[in-house]
C-alpha positions as CSV (number, residue, x, y, z in Angstrom):
1,X,13.0,35.9,1.0
2,X,14.0,33.1,-1.4
3,X,14.3,30.7,1.6
4,X,10.7,31.5,2.7
5,X,9.5,31.0,-0.9
6,X,11.4,27.7,-1.2
7,X,9.9,26.5,2.2
8,X,6.5,27.5,1.1
9,X,6.7,25.8,-2.2
10,X,7.6,22.3,-0.8
11,X,4.3,22.2,1.0
12,X,2.2,22.9,-2.1
13,X,2.5,19.4,-3.6
14,X,1.5,17.9,-0.2
15,X,-1.5,20.1,0.0
16,X,-2.5,19.2,-3.6
17,X,-2.1,15.5,-3.0
18,X,-4.2,15.8,0.2
19,X,-7.0,17.5,-1.7
20,X,-6.8,15.0,-4.6
21,X,-7.1,12.0,-2.2
22,X,-9.8,13.3,0.1
23,X,-12.7,11.9,-2.0
24,X,-11.2,8.4,-2.0
25,X,-10.4,8.7,1.7
26,X,-13.9,9.7,2.6
27,X,-16.2,8.0,0.1
28,X,-14.8,4.5,-0.6
29,X,-15.7,1.2,1.1
30,X,-13.3,-1.1,2.9
31,X,-11.8,-3.7,0.6
32,X,-12.7,-7.4,1.4
33,X,-9.2,-8.7,0.9
34,X,-7.2,-7.1,3.8
35,X,-8.9,-4.0,5.1
36,X,-12.0,-5.8,6.5
37,X,-9.8,-8.5,8.0
38,X,-7.8,-5.9,10.0
39,X,-11.0,-4.3,11.2
40,X,-12.5,-7.6,12.2
41,X,-9.3,-8.6,14.0
42,X,-9.3,-5.3,15.9
43,X,-12.9,-5.8,16.9
44,X,-12.2,-9.3,18.1
45,X,-9.2,-8.0,20.2
46,X,-11.3,-5.3,21.8
47,X,-14.0,-7.9,22.6
48,X,-11.4,-10.3,24.0
49,X,-9.4,-7.6,25.8
50,X,-6.1,-8.7,24.2
51,X,-3.4,-6.3,23.0
52,X,-0.4,-8.4,21.9
53,X,-2.0,-11.5,20.6
54,X,-4.7,-11.5,18.0
55,X,-7.3,-13.9,16.5
56,X,-9.4,-13.8,13.3
57,X,-12.6,-15.6,14.2
58,X,-10.9,-17.6,16.9
59,X,-7.9,-18.6,14.7
60,X,-4.6,-17.2,16.0
61,X,-3.4,-14.4,13.8
62,X,0.4,-13.9,14.4
63,X,1.0,-12.6,10.9
64,X,1.4,-9.0,11.9
65,X,2.9,-7.1,14.9
66,X,0.5,-5.1,17.0
67,X,1.3,-1.4,16.2
68,X,-1.0,-1.0,13.3
69,X,-3.8,-3.0,14.9
70,X,-3.5,-0.8,17.9
71,X,-4.2,2.2,15.6
72,X,-7.3,0.5,14.3
73,X,-8.4,-0.4,17.8
74,X,-7.8,3.2,18.9
75,X,-9.9,4.6,16.0
76,X,-12.8,2.3,16.9
77,X,-12.6,3.4,20.6
78,X,-12.4,7.1,19.6
79,X,-15.2,7.2,17.1
80,X,-17.3,4.2,18.1
81,X,-16.9,2.8,14.5
82,X,-14.2,2.3,11.9
83,X,-13.7,5.6,10.0
84,X,-12.1,5.3,6.6
85,X,-10.7,8.9,6.6
86,X,-9.1,8.4,10.0
87,X,-7.4,5.1,9.2
88,X,-6.3,6.4,5.8
89,X,-4.3,9.2,7.6
90,X,-2.0,6.5,9.0
91,X,-1.0,5.7,5.4
92,X,-1.1,9.3,4.0
93,X,0.9,11.0,6.8
94,X,3.7,8.5,6.6
95,X,3.8,9.0,2.8
96,X,4.2,12.7,3.4
97,X,6.9,12.2,6.1
98,X,8.8,10.0,3.7
99,X,8.8,12.6,0.9
100,X,9.8,15.4,3.3
101,X,12.7,13.3,4.6
102,X,13.8,12.4,1.1
103,X,13.5,16.0,0.0
104,X,15.7,17.2,2.8
105,X,18.2,14.3,2.2
106,X,18.6,15.0,-1.6
107,X,18.2,18.8,-1.5
108,X,21.8,19.5,-2.3
109,X,21.7,17.2,-5.3
110,X,18.5,18.5,-6.9
111,X,18.2,21.9,-8.5
112,X,15.6,24.1,-6.8
113,X,13.2,24.2,-9.7
114,X,13.1,20.3,-9.6
115,X,12.3,19.9,-5.9
116,X,8.5,20.2,-6.2
117,X,8.6,17.9,-9.3
118,X,10.6,15.3,-7.4
119,X,8.0,15.2,-4.6
120,X,5.2,14.9,-7.1
121,X,7.0,12.2,-9.0
122,X,7.3,10.1,-5.8
123,X,3.7,10.8,-4.6
124,X,2.3,9.8,-8.0
125,X,4.4,6.7,-8.5
126,X,2.0,3.8,-9.1
127,X,1.7,1.7,-6.0
128,X,3.1,4.4,-3.7
129,X,0.0,6.5,-4.5
130,X,-2.3,3.6,-3.8
131,X,-0.6,2.7,-0.5
132,X,-0.9,6.3,0.6
133,X,-4.6,5.7,1.2
134,X,-5.0,2.0,1.4
135,X,-5.3,0.5,4.9
136,X,-2.1,-1.4,5.3
137,X,0.9,-1.1,7.6
138,X,3.4,-1.1,4.7
139,X,3.6,2.7,4.3
140,X,4.0,3.1,8.1
141,X,6.9,0.6,8.1
142,X,8.5,2.3,5.1
143,X,8.4,5.6,7.0
144,X,10.3,4.1,9.9
145,X,12.8,2.4,7.6
146,X,13.4,5.7,5.7
147,X,13.9,7.6,9.0
148,X,16.3,4.9,10.2
149,X,18.4,5.0,7.1
150,X,18.4,8.8,7.1
151,X,19.6,8.8,10.7
152,X,22.4,6.3,9.8
153,X,23.5,8.4,6.9
154,X,23.7,11.5,9.1
155,X,25.7,9.6,11.7
156,X,28.0,8.2,9.1
157,X,28.7,11.8,7.7
158,X,28.8,13.5,11.1
159,X,25.7,15.5,10.6
160,X,23.6,16.4,13.6
161,X,23.7,15.3,17.2
162,X,25.3,11.9,17.3
163,X,24.3,10.9,20.9
164,X,20.7,11.6,20.0
165,X,21.0,9.8,16.7
166,X,22.5,6.7,18.4
167,X,19.3,6.3,20.3
168,X,16.9,7.3,17.5
169,X,18.4,4.8,15.0
170,X,17.5,1.6,16.9
171,X,14.1,3.1,18.0
172,X,13.2,3.7,14.3
173,X,14.4,0.1,13.5
174,X,12.3,-1.3,16.3
175,X,9.2,0.6,15.3
176,X,9.6,-0.7,11.7
177,X,9.7,-4.3,13.1
178,X,6.8,-3.5,15.5
179,X,4.8,-2.3,12.5
180,X,5.3,-5.1,10.0
181,X,7.9,-7.7,11.1
182,X,11.5,-8.7,10.3
183,X,11.8,-6.7,7.1
184,X,11.9,-3.7,9.4
185,X,15.4,-4.7,10.6
186,X,16.6,-6.7,7.6
187,X,16.3,-3.8,5.1
188,X,18.3,-1.3,7.3
189,X,20.8,-3.9,8.3
190,X,21.6,-5.2,4.8
191,X,21.5,-1.7,3.2
192,X,23.9,-0.1,5.7
193,X,26.2,-3.1,5.7
194,X,26.5,-3.2,1.9
195,X,27.0,0.6,1.9
196,X,29.8,0.4,4.4
197,X,31.4,-2.5,2.6
198,X,31.3,-0.7,-0.8
199,X,32.8,2.4,0.9
200,X,35.5,0.1,2.4
201,X,34.4,1.2,5.9
202,X,33.1,-2.1,7.1
203,X,35.3,-1.9,10.1
204,X,33.1,1.0,11.3
205,X,30.0,-1.3,11.3
206,X,30.1,-1.5,15.1
207,X,29.7,2.3,15.4
208,X,26.2,2.0,14.1
209,X,25.2,-1.6,15.0
210,X,27.0,-1.7,18.3
211,X,26.0,-2.2,22.0
212,X,23.6,0.8,22.1
213,X,21.7,-0.3,19.0
214,X,21.4,-4.0,19.9
215,X,20.8,-3.2,23.6
216,X,17.8,-1.0,22.7
217,X,16.5,-3.5,20.2
218,X,16.7,-6.4,22.7
219,X,15.1,-4.3,25.4
220,X,12.1,-3.4,23.4
221,X,11.8,-6.8,21.6
222,X,12.2,-8.6,25.0
223,X,9.4,-6.5,26.5
224,X,7.2,-7.2,23.4
225,X,7.9,-11.0,23.3
226,X,7.3,-11.3,27.1
227,X,3.9,-9.6,26.7
228,X,3.1,-12.1,23.9
229,X,4.2,-15.0,26.1
230,X,2.1,-13.8,29.0
231,X,-1.0,-13.2,26.9
232,X,-0.8,-15.9,24.3
233,X,1.6,-18.6,25.5
234,X,4.5,-20.4,23.9
235,X,2.6,-21.6,20.8
236,X,1.6,-18.1,19.7
237,X,5.2,-16.8,20.3
238,X,6.6,-19.7,18.2
239,X,4.1,-18.8,15.5
240,X,5.1,-15.1,15.6
241,X,8.9,-15.7,15.6
242,X,9.3,-18.7,13.4
243,X,6.2,-19.8,11.3
244,X,5.5,-16.2,10.1
245,X,9.2,-15.3,9.5
246,X,11.5,-18.2,8.7
247,X,8.9,-20.4,6.9
248,X,7.8,-17.5,4.8
249,X,11.3,-16.6,3.8
250,X,12.5,-20.1,2.9
251,X,9.4,-21.9,1.6
252,X,6.4,-19.6,1.8
253,X,3.0,-21.0,2.5
254,X,1.5,-17.7,1.2
255,X,2.3,-15.5,-1.8
256,X,5.1,-17.9,-3.1
257,X,6.6,-16.3,-6.2
258,X,9.7,-16.9,-8.4
259,X,13.0,-15.0,-7.9
260,X,12.3,-12.7,-10.9
261,X,8.8,-11.6,-9.7
262,X,9.8,-8.0,-8.8
263,X,11.8,-7.6,-12.0
264,X,8.5,-8.0,-13.9
265,X,6.0,-6.4,-11.5
266,X,8.0,-3.2,-11.0
267,X,7.4,-2.2,-14.7
268,X,3.7,-1.7,-13.9
269,X,3.8,-0.9,-10.2
270,X,6.2,2.0,-10.9
271,X,4.0,3.5,-13.6
272,X,3.8,6.1,-15.0
273,X,7.5,6.7,-14.0
274,X,8.7,3.1,-14.5
275,X,11.0,3.9,-17.5
276,X,12.5,6.8,-15.6
277,X,13.0,5.0,-12.3
278,X,14.4,1.7,-13.7
279,X,16.5,3.6,-16.2
280,X,18.1,5.7,-13.5
281,X,18.9,2.7,-11.4
282,X,20.4,0.8,-14.3
283,X,22.4,3.8,-15.4
284,X,23.8,4.2,-11.9
285,X,24.5,0.5,-11.5
286,X,26.2,0.0,-14.9
287,X,27.8,3.5,-15.3
288,X,29.6,4.4,-12.1
289,X,30.3,7.9,-13.5
290,X,26.6,8.6,-12.9
291,X,27.2,8.1,-9.2
292,X,28.8,11.4,-8.2
293,X,28.6,11.3,-4.4
294,X,27.4,9.4,-1.3
295,X,23.8,10.6,-1.7
296,X,23.6,9.0,-5.1
297,X,25.5,5.9,-4.0
298,X,23.4,5.4,-0.8
299,X,20.1,5.8,-2.8
300,X,21.3,3.3,-5.4
301,X,22.5,0.9,-2.7
302,X,19.2,1.1,-0.8
303,X,17.1,0.5,-3.9
304,X,19.1,-2.3,-5.4
305,X,19.9,-4.2,-2.2
306,X,16.3,-4.1,-1.1
307,X,15.2,-5.4,-4.5
308,X,17.7,-8.2,-4.5
309,X,17.1,-9.2,-0.9
310,X,13.3,-9.3,-1.3
311,X,13.8,-11.3,-4.5
312,X,15.5,-14.1,-2.5
313,X,12.6,-14.3,0.0
314,X,10.0,-16.8,-1.0
315,X,6.9,-14.8,-0.2
316,X,6.4,-11.9,-2.6
317,X,3.6,-9.4,-3.5
318,X,4.1,-6.1,-5.2
319,X,3.6,-4.0,-2.0
320,X,6.5,-5.7,-0.2
321,X,8.8,-3.6,-2.4
322,X,7.4,-0.4,-1.1
323,X,10.5,0.4,1.1
324,X,12.6,0.7,-2.0
325,X,10.2,3.2,-3.7
326,X,11.5,6.4,-2.1
327,X,15.1,5.6,-3.2
328,X,14.2,4.6,-6.7
329,X,12.2,7.8,-7.1
330,X,14.7,10.2,-5.7
331,X,17.6,8.6,-7.5
332,X,15.6,9.2,-10.7
333,X,14.8,12.7,-9.6
334,X,18.5,13.5,-9.1
335,X,19.4,12.2,-12.5
336,X,16.5,14.1,-14.1
337,X,17.7,17.3,-12.4
338,X,21.2,16.8,-13.7
339,X,20.4,15.7,-17.2
340,X,17.0,17.2,-18.1
341,X,17.7,17.2,-21.8
342,X,19.0,13.7,-22.0
343,X,17.4,11.6,-24.6
344,X,16.6,8.7,-22.3
345,X,15.1,11.1,-19.7
346,X,12.8,12.6,-22.3
347,X,11.9,9.2,-23.7
348,X,11.2,7.9,-20.2
349,X,8.7,10.7,-19.7
350,X,7.3,10.8,-23.2
351,X,6.4,7.1,-23.5
352,X,4.1,6.9,-20.5
353,X,2.6,10.4,-21.5
354,X,1.6,9.0,-24.8
355,X,0.1,5.8,-23.2
356,X,-1.8,7.9,-20.7
357,X,-3.1,10.3,-23.5
358,X,-4.4,7.3,-25.5
359,X,-5.8,5.5,-22.5
360,X,-7.7,8.7,-21.4
361,X,-9.4,9.2,-24.7
362,X,-10.1,5.5,-25.0
363,X,-12.0,5.3,-21.7
364,X,-15.4,5.8,-23.3
365,X,-14.7,2.9,-25.7
366,X,-13.4,0.7,-22.8
367,X,-16.6,1.4,-20.8
368,X,-18.6,-0.4,-23.5
369,X,-16.8,-3.7,-22.9
370,X,-18.5,-6.4,-20.8
371,X,-18.2,-5.9,-17.1
372,X,-16.7,-2.4,-17.5
373,X,-19.9,-0.3,-17.9
374,X,-19.3,1.4,-14.6
375,X,-16.4,3.3,-16.2
376,X,-18.9,5.1,-18.3
377,X,-19.8,7.3,-15.3
378,X,-19.5,11.0,-16.4
379,X,-17.0,11.7,-13.7
380,X,-14.8,8.8,-14.8
381,X,-15.0,10.1,-18.4
382,X,-14.1,13.6,-17.2
383,X,-11.1,12.1,-15.3
384,X,-10.0,10.4,-18.6
385,X,-10.2,13.7,-20.4
386,X,-8.1,15.4,-17.7
387,X,-5.5,12.6,-18.1
388,X,-5.4,13.0,-21.8
389,X,-5.2,16.8,-21.8
390,X,-2.5,17.0,-19.2
391,X,-0.4,14.2,-20.8
392,X,-0.6,16.0,-24.1
393,X,0.4,19.3,-22.4
394,X,3.3,17.5,-20.7
395,X,4.6,16.4,-24.2
396,X,4.4,20.0,-25.3
397,X,6.4,21.2,-22.4
398,X,8.9,18.4,-22.9
399,X,9.6,18.9,-26.6
400,X,8.5,22.4,-27.5
401,X,9.4,24.3,-24.4
402,X,12.3,21.9,-23.4
403,X,11.1,22.1,-19.8
404,X,11.5,18.6,-18.3
405,X,10.5,19.7,-14.8
406,X,7.2,21.2,-16.1
407,X,6.5,18.1,-18.1
408,X,6.7,16.0,-15.0
409,X,4.8,18.5,-12.9
410,X,2.0,18.7,-15.5
411,X,1.6,14.9,-15.8
412,X,1.7,14.4,-12.0
413,X,-0.9,17.1,-11.4
414,X,-3.0,15.6,-14.2
415,X,-2.9,12.2,-12.5
416,X,-3.9,13.8,-9.1
417,X,-6.6,15.8,-10.8
418,X,-8.0,12.7,-12.4
419,X,-7.9,10.9,-9.0
420,X,-9.8,13.7,-7.4
421,X,-12.6,13.8,-10.1
422,X,-12.7,10.0,-10.3
423,X,-12.8,9.8,-6.5
424,X,-16.1,11.7,-6.5
425,X,-17.6,8.8,-8.4
426,X,-16.4,6.2,-5.9
427,X,-19.8,5.8,-4.3
428,X,-21.1,4.5,-7.7
429,X,-18.6,1.5,-7.6
430,X,-18.5,0.9,-3.8
431,X,-21.0,-2.0,-4.2
432,X,-18.5,-3.6,-6.6
433,X,-15.4,-2.9,-4.5
434,X,-16.7,-3.7,-1.0
435,X,-19.3,-5.6,0.9
436,X,-21.0,-2.9,3.0
437,X,-23.9,-2.2,0.6
438,X,-24.8,-5.9,-0.1
439,X,-24.3,-6.9,3.6
440,X,-26.4,-4.2,5.0
441,X,-29.2,-4.8,2.5
442,X,-29.1,-8.6,3.1
443,X,-29.3,-8.0,6.8
444,X,-32.3,-5.8,6.3
445,X,-34.1,-8.4,4.3
446,X,-33.1,-11.1,6.8
447,X,-34.6,-9.0,9.7
448,X,-37.8,-8.2,7.8
449,X,-38.4,-11.8,6.7
450,X,-37.0,-13.4,9.9
451,X,-34.8,-15.7,7.8
452,X,-31.2,-16.7,8.8
453,X,-28.4,-15.1,6.8
454,X,-25.9,-17.1,4.7
455,X,-23.0,-16.4,2.3
456,X,-22.2,-18.7,-0.6
457,X,-19.1,-18.8,-2.7
458,X,-18.0,-15.3,-1.6
459,X,-14.4,-14.3,-1.4
460,X,-13.3,-13.9,2.2
461,X,-16.8,-13.3,3.6
462,X,-15.9,-14.1,7.2
463,X,-15.1,-10.5,7.9
464,X,-18.4,-9.0,7.1
465,X,-19.0,-9.2,10.8
466,X,-17.5,-5.7,10.8
467,X,-20.9,-4.5,9.3
468,X,-23.1,-7.1,11.1
469,X,-21.7,-6.7,14.6
470,X,-22.8,-9.5,16.8
471,X,-25.4,-10.8,14.3
472,X,-24.9,-14.5,13.3
473,X,-24.4,-15.6,9.8
474,X,-23.2,-18.9,8.2
475,X,-20.6,-19.3,5.5
476,X,-21.2,-21.9,2.8
477,X,-18.1,-22.5,0.6
478,X,-18.4,-22.9,-3.1
479,X,-17.5,-26.6,-3.1
480,X,-20.1,-27.3,-0.5
481,X,-22.9,-27.9,-3.0
482,X,-24.8,-30.2,-0.6
483,X,-24.8,-27.5,2.1
484,X,-26.3,-24.9,-0.3
485,X,-28.8,-27.3,-1.8
486,X,-30.3,-28.0,1.7
487,X,-31.2,-24.4,2.3
488,X,-35.0,-24.0,2.5
489,X,-35.6,-20.7,4.3
490,X,-32.8,-18.3,4.0
491,X,-31.3,-15.1,2.8
492,X,-28.0,-15.8,0.9
493,X,-25.3,-13.4,-0.3
494,X,-24.0,-15.1,-3.5
495,X,-21.0,-14.3,-5.7
496,X,-21.8,-13.6,-9.4
497,X,-20.1,-16.7,-10.6
498,X,-22.3,-19.0,-8.5
499,X,-25.7,-17.3,-9.1
500,X,-26.6,-20.0,-11.6
501,X,-27.5,-22.4,-8.8
502,X,-30.5,-20.2,-7.9
503,X,-32.3,-19.7,-11.2
504,X,-35.8,-19.9,-9.8
505,X,-35.3,-18.0,-6.6
506,X,-36.0,-14.4,-5.9
507,X,-32.7,-12.5,-6.3
508,X,-31.4,-9.0,-6.4
509,X,-28.1,-7.9,-7.8
510,X,-26.1,-5.4,-5.9
511,X,-22.8,-4.5,-7.6
512,X,-21.1,-7.6,-8.8
513,X,-22.9,-10.0,-6.4
514,X,-26.4,-11.0,-5.5
515,X,-28.9,-11.4,-2.7
516,X,-31.0,-14.5,-3.0
517,X,-34.1,-15.1,-0.9
518,X,-35.0,-18.8,-0.6
519,X,-38.5,-19.4,0.6
520,X,-39.5,-22.9,-0.3
521,X,-38.7,-26.6,0.2
522,X,-35.7,-28.1,-1.5
523,X,-33.1,-25.4,-1.3
524,X,-31.3,-24.1,-4.3
525,X,-33.1,-24.8,-7.5
526,X,-31.9,-26.3,-10.7
527,X,-29.0,-28.1,-9.2
528,X,-26.1,-28.3,-11.6
């Protein structure tokens, strides 16, 4: 009876997270930065009939392997258009799989009453929550890496069917590579090697990275690279294997950051649990007595080695650290379960609770600031009230009831409740977050007036073809003042910071940007 109840309880947080994220999954627009680009690349691949080599408006795009783009292409084929809810599932489901794997992995080290709270802690951990719905391949890669490391751990400890695990281990590693690239193999390779070295079992390395592993990896990678060669030629293969890997690692042409970048960014990307996660890792690293067994040690090894390795790589953005999140989170969950009344555990929960409480009640004041009026939407204000109330309640559980697990659960549920309520207001800010509304309106005006469509000074406007289909439009860059000044009969989508060039033209603001209708001689007026 207890086992049935325990099994039932671990599905409750997943259901709650699913419900909380549904409004965001269904109602939000695609972001211009990356999501529209992936959709545009997939559309171009469908049109060109290519499956292993990709282009973005005719320019070779060897930045990412094909697995995630295949998913986007499949969704377009299945539904006839790109569906946000469908594509979001390929971030959300991997997030759920990761948490279920980590829960099973750490089950013996976490007291039963803390298991649900450990899952909620992970699923509400800053960037991890965002990547559970954002359309990127990082969560999918993290799932394969987590499965690979879990399989290695079971092999190393003689748990489960070894012949089956010897095959699954390299398959998971390959799928991680096939999803995002070389990090898919580097993270498992470095983590497992360091773990065996620290355990003084490095001579056993060949048992896990032996002929079977390398043979399967070479077989699958050979088939993939051969298909790339046949479809895109030597130049595309060189771009995929060297330009997008070695060059990014040594002297990045994109997202170049200093060595200490993650040591700073993790303080806000781990929120609201940053103090708890970082504190647990530091305690384990500096005080070996905190590391009681191989589960603790492996989680600490995976978290720290991933952080250090990624810090040495030139190209850095916050999301690249995502594969380390499950191990940081569950290492913290183990320590929280063991030392629930520890002063540093309480402080690590109380500090963000106070910050959230203050931020929630301050939202109405913040919404009066320039450019933030959209936060005054009643649903956003309600979300702020939920945050403040649940954060205050978590402090009560923490200090009056001395229930650390209920404090974490309350704050996590409050965050998810606020996401649900705030998600219902997403349509009110879609015109600020995405290009669908302004593009479709500009296309309508262009059709009605029979004027050609342009964009001016927009950020990454090339991928609005996702909304326009085969319709032609022309991009005018912000520094091309001559090009914009020569427009005489046009509909132009203009960024807010460049609208000053069109003082005397008819214009309509949609979200943060504008539609300008030029219907005269001389182009943009009041040249600056």
